[in-house]
C-alpha positions in Angstrom: 8.1 -76.4 6.3 7.4 -74.4 3.1 4.6 -75.4 0.8 6.1 -75.2 -2.7 3.8 -77.5 -4.7 0.1 -77.8 -4.1 -1.8 -80.7 -5.8 -5.4 -79.9 -6.6 -7.6 -82.8 -7.7 -10.2 -81.8 -10.2 -13.1 -83.9 -11.4 -15.1 -81.4 -13.4 -17.5 -80.7 -10.5 -18.4 -77.2 -9.3 -17.0 -78.1 -5.8 -13.6 -79.0 -7.1 -13.4 -75.9 -9.2 -14.4 -73.7 -6.2 -11.6 -75.4 -4.3 -9.2 -74.4 -7.0 -10.3 -70.7 -6.8 -9.7 -70.8 -3.0 -6.3 -72.5 -3.3 -5.0 -70.3 -6.1 -4.8 -67.2 -3.9 -3.1 -69.2 -1.2 -0.6 -70.6 -3.7 0.1 -67.1 -4.9 0.8 -65.8 -1.4 3.1 -68.8 -0.7 4.8 -68.6 -4.1 3.8 -72.2 -4.6 3.3 -74.1 -7.9 -0.1 -75.5 -8.6 -0.4 -79.1 -9.9 -3.8 -79.8 -11.4 -4.6 -83.5 -11.5 -7.5 -85.3 -13.3 -7.9 -89.0 -12.7 -9.6 -90.7 -15.6 -10.4 -94.0 -13.9 -8.8 -97.5 -14.0 -8.3 -98.8 -17.6 -6.6 -102.1 -16.8 -9.5 -104.2 -18.1 -9.8 -102.3 -21.4 -8.3 -104.3 -24.3 -10.2 -104.0 -27.5 -9.4 -101.3 -30.0 -12.7 -99.5 -29.6 -12.1 -99.4 -25.8 -8.6 -98.1 -26.3 -10.0 -95.3 -28.5 -12.5 -94.4 -25.8 -9.7 -94.2 -23.3 -7.8 -91.8 -25.6 -10.9 -89.7 -26.0 -11.3 -89.5 -22.3 -7.7 -88.5 -21.7 -7.9 -85.8 -24.4 -11.0 -84.4 -22.9 -9.3 -84.3 -19.4 -6.3 -82.6 -20.9 -8.5 -80.0 -22.6 -10.4 -79.4 -19.3 -7.2 -78.9 -17.3 -5.8 -76.5 -20.0 -9.0 -74.5 -19.7 -8.6 -74.2 -15.9 -4.9 -73.6 -16.0 -5.0 -70.7 -18.5 -6.5 -68.0 -16.3 -4.2 -69.0 -13.4 -1.1 -68.7 -15.6 -2.4 -65.3 -16.8 -2.4 -64.2 -13.1 1.3 -65.2 -12.9 0.9 -68.6 -11.2 3.1 -71.5 -12.1 0.7 -74.3 -13.1 1.5 -77.8 -14.3 -1.0 -80.5 -15.3 -1.3 -84.2 -15.0 -3.9 -86.7 -16.3 -3.5 -90.2 -14.9 -5.7 -93.3 -14.9 -6.4 -95.3 -11.8 -8.4 -95.5 -8.6 -8.9 -91.8 -7.6 -7.6 -91.8 -4.0 -4.6 -94.1 -4.8 -3.7 -92.0 -7.8 -3.9 -88.7 -5.9 -1.5 -90.1 -3.3 0.8 -91.7 -6.0 1.0 -88.5 -8.0 1.7 -86.4 -4.9 4.6 -88.7 -4.0 6.1 -88.9 -7.5 5.9 -85.2 -8.1 7.1 -84.0 -4.7 3.8 -82.2 -3.9 3.9 -81.1 -0.3 0.2 -80.2 0.1 -3.0 -81.8 -1.3 -6.2 -79.7 -1.6 -9.5 -81.4 -1.9 -13.2 -80.7 -1.6 -15.2 -82.1 1.3 -18.7 -81.7 2.7 -19.5 -80.6 6.2 -21.6 -82.8 8.4 -24.6 -81.4 10.2 -23.5 -82.8 13.5 -20.2 -83.7 15.1 -20.4 -87.3 14.3 -18.8 -89.7 11.9 -20.2 -89.2 8.4 -19.2 -89.6 4.8 -16.8 -86.9 3.6 -16.7 -88.4 0.1 -14.9 -91.6 -0.3 -11.9 -90.1 -2.2 -11.2 -87.2 0.2 -11.8 -89.4 3.2 -9.3 -92.0 2.0 -6.7 -89.4 1.1 -7.1 -87.7 4.6 -6.6 -91.0 6.3 -3.6 -92.2 4.4 -1.7 -89.2 3.0 1.9 -88.8 4.1 1.7 -85.1 3.3 -0.6 -82.4 4.7 -4.1 -82.2 3.3 -6.2 -79.1 3.0 -9.9 -80.1 3.2 -12.3 -77.4 2.0 -16.1 -77.3 2.1 -16.8 -74.9 -0.8 -20.5 -74.7 -0.1 -19.9 -73.0 3.3 -21.3 -69.5 3.7 -18.2 -68.8 5.8 -15.9 -69.2 2.8 -15.8 -66.5 0.1 -14.5 -68.0 -3.2 -12.7 -65.3 -5.2 -9.6 -65.1 -7.4 -7.3 -63.8 -4.7 -8.7 -65.5 -1.6 -6.4 -66.0 1.4 -7.3 -66.6 5.0 -7.6 -63.4 7.1 -7.3 -65.5 10.3 -5.4 -68.7 11.0 -6.9 -70.7 13.9 -4.6 -73.1 15.7 -6.1 -75.6 18.2 -3.6 -76.8 20.7 -3.8 -79.3 23.5 -0.4 -79.0 25.2 1.2 -82.0 23.3 4.3 -81.8 21.3 2.4 -83.0 18.3 -0.1 -80.2 18.5 2.8 -77.7 18.9 4.3 -78.8 15.6 1.4 -77.1 13.8 2.4 -73.6 15.1 5.4 -73.1 12.8 3.4 -73.9 9.7 0.5 -71.8 10.9 2.8 -68.8 11.4 4.3 -69.3 8.0 0.9 -69.2 6.3 -0.2 -66.2 8.4 2.9 -64.3 7.5 2.6 -65.0 3.8 -1.1 -64.1 3.8 -0.9 -61.1 6.2 -3.3 -62.9 8.5 -3.7 -62.8 12.2 -3.6 -65.9 14.4 -5.8 -67.2 17.1 -4.4 -70.0 19.4 -7.1 -72.0 21.0 -7.2 -74.6 23.8 -10.3 -76.3 25.1 -10.8 -76.4 28.9 -12.8 -79.3 30.2 -15.9 -78.4 32.3 -16.4 -81.1 35.0 -19.8 -81.9 36.4 -21.5 -84.6 38.5 -24.9 -86.0 39.1 -26.5 -87.0 42.4 -28.6 -90.1 42.1 -32.0 -90.2 43.7 -35.6 -89.1 43.0 -35.4 -86.7 40.1 -31.6 -87.2 39.8 -30.6 -83.6 40.1 -27.6 -82.4 38.0 -24.9 -80.0 39.3 -22.3 -78.2 37.3 -19.4 -77.1 39.4 -16.2 -75.2 38.9 -13.8 -77.8 40.2 -10.8 -75.8 39.2 -12.1 -74.6 35.8 -10.8 -71.1 36.5 -7.4 -72.4 37.2 -7.5 -74.6 34.1 -8.5 -71.6 32.1 -5.6 -69.5 33.5 -3.2 -72.4 32.8 -4.5 -72.5 29.2 -3.9 -68.8 28.7 -0.4 -69.1 30.1 0.3 -72.1 27.8 -1.0 -70.3 24.8 0.8 -67.0 25.6 4.1 -68.5 24.6 2.8 -69.0 21.1 1.3 -65.5 21.0 4.7 -64.1 21.9 6.3 -66.3 19.2 3.9 -64.9 16.6 4.3 -61.3 17.7 8.1 -61.7 17.6 7.7 -62.4 13.8 5.4 -59.4 13.3 2.2 -61.4 13.3 -0.9 -60.2 15.2 -2.0 -63.0 17.5 -4.3 -63.7 20.4 -5.3 -66.7 22.6 -8.7 -68.1 23.5 -9.5 -70.8 26.1 -12.8 -72.4 25.1 -15.0 -74.1 27.7 -16.3 -77.5 26.8 -15.8 -80.2 24.2 -12.7 -79.4 22.1 -14.0 -80.2 18.6 -17.5 -78.7 19.3 -16.1 -75.4 20.7 -13.5 -75.0 18.0 -16.1 -75.5 15.3 -18.8 -73.4 16.8 -16.6 -70.5 18.0 -14.8 -70.3 14.6 -18.1 -69.5 12.9 -17.8 -65.9 14.0 -14.4 -65.6 12.3 -14.7 -64.8 8.5 -12.4 -66.3 5.9 -10.4 -68.4 8.5 -8.3 -71.5 8.1 -7.9 -74.0 10.8 -4.5 -75.7 11.1 -4.4 -78.9 13.2 -2.1 -81.9 13.7 -3.7 -85.3 13.5 -3.8 -87.3 16.7 -4.4 -91.0 17.3 -2.2 -94.0 16.8 -0.8 -93.7 13.3 -2.6 -90.4 12.7 -5.7 -90.4 10.4 -4.9 -93.9 9.1 -5.9 -95.6 12.4 -7.5 -92.6 14.1 -10.0 -93.5 16.8 -13.4 -92.3 15.4 -14.5 -89.2 17.2 -11.0 -87.8 17.5 -10.8 -84.0 17.7 -9.1 -83.5 14.3 -11.5 -86.0 12.7 -14.6 -84.1 14.0 -13.2 -80.7 13.1 -12.6 -81.8 9.5 -16.1 -83.3 9.2 -18.0 -80.4 10.9 -16.0 -77.2 10.2 -17.3 -74.3 8.2 -13.7 -73.3 7.3 -10.8 -74.9 5.3 -9.0 -77.3 7.6 -5.3 -78.0 7.1 -4.5 -81.4 8.6 -0.8 -82.0 9.3 0.8 -85.4 9.4 3.1 -86.1 12.3 6.6 -86.5 10.9 7.3 -89.5 13.0 4.2 -91.4 12.0 
């Protein structure tokens, strides 16, 4: 799957503009077109002439704003188109992506302080849960992301769990890594079992219970993807993280500068009906890095 048209939703905020800076370098490396979208709000209830005039002023202001943001990108050789549409923001983003053939949506989000359900921002949250195309969620405030004109990920992190769905993210991750001259880290979380003995003081014991074997199995599983990457000339490595999958991926990726996490959504119906607390959901909400969420093609 090649990303050829990237939709970036802009609302005039510093966050959305920083997302544009980050996505521009990625689009350049992928030879992708940028589609800048401004949503002016629903105008169905406006009828009087004065209100229609206000709508026109709002649209012209949005068009001027997009022109201003598009000009330096075009000067850098990027193909940039613009769209101004009225409507409910999340619905409009999805509708424009569908009507224009955009194959990637990039939006700003905000990292939660803990791995728990929180508010990403109603628009981004809605798009993540319902989009039929991949969504790149970016926290532009993170100190682990360096907004600059030609930003591209230096490392692509690919969490895998042994499922066919997770494996589908590998090809796209390798495509991005190759285009951006990035290395790849394949990760799998290994569960650490433990038990407690009831009684006075209720002592707690953490035992191996086959953890070493699980870790060895994870490395063997991940090695096939390392070899796949290396066969395409991409530097790759594997890492078996011990503990909760989302927590380990988020925490251990902190030490990797300018990384991108590529993950397939899990749960019945993907993000739309995802069970809260799912691995992909938690990573999006807690990650310090841009997270590319892929929609399962059969969902």
